[in-house]
C-alpha positions, -999 to +999 in steps of 0.1 A: +001+001+002+012+033-007+025+055+022+013+091+027+047+102+009+045+081-019+009+096-025+021+133-024+053+123-047+026+110-070+005+139-071+034+163-076+047+141-104+011+139-122+010+178-118+047+180-133+035+159-165+003+178-169+020+212-168+046+199-194+019+188-217+000+219-212-034+206-215-058+181-202-064+150-223-101+153-236-118+142-269-123+171-296-158+182-302-189+202-290-189+181-256-153+172-248-147+140-226-118+130-207-096+102-221-067+080-207-046+090-238-053+114-269-043+105-305-016+133-302+000+117-269-015+137-242-027+117-208-051+123-181-040+123-147-036+084-148-027+080-185+006+105-180+021+077-162+015+047-183+042+042-208+034+049-245+040+016-257+012+001-234-021+001-249-052+016-228-084+008-233-109+037-227-143+031-211-135-004-200-144-012-163-132-048-161-095-051-157-098-088-173-117-075-201-091-051-211-065-076-208-083-098-231-080-065-255-045-062-250-046-032-226-051-019-192-081-005-178-068+022-157-102+029-139-103-008-128-071-006-110-046-019-133-021+003-123+009-022-125+024+001-152+027+032-133+063+034-125+066-004-122+049-004-089+018-024-078-010-003-066-036-027-065-048-026-029-082-010-025-070+023-007-044+030-033-071+020-063-092+046-043-067+074-041-057+069-080-092+073-087-094+104-066-063+117-088-081+110-119-113+129-110-092+161-101-083+159-140-119+150-152-134+176-131-112+203-142-131+229-163-124+266-168-141+286-139-131+313-114-107+327-138-086+296-141-082+275-175-094+237-175-056+227-168-053+254-144-086+240-127-075+205-124-040+213-113-059+234-084-079+204-075-046+182-075-032+208-048-063+204-028-060+165-027-023+168-018-035+190+012-059+166+023-033+136+017-009+158+038-034+162+064-032+201+057-062+224+061-081+229+029-086+267+018-119+279+032 
């Protein structure tokens, strides 16, 4: 199971990778949807950690079904590709899904771009993990 320090480091690395790519990973169109990986190589909060040679199956909940298609279903907790670690305990899966929700719920608001909002949400999660008070 991930320690508090490992979780904080994971959040920091996620924010660094998202800043580097400069945008959220979403589909094009009138109603953009978050995806693990876009055709141009951008990743979501979890997708940025999955090596590019590992196929990611979008929208698959069952890890077994994704494996049968030759990929990994990140939302199902198949996190073995994240830095070579094995994050398959239930609390770790819950944490990684919380990280993903920061990306998924990042939309332009309060003067922030959608990426800035996702990064703001990651900072809030980091404070929560660290046991720091949340802004009022």
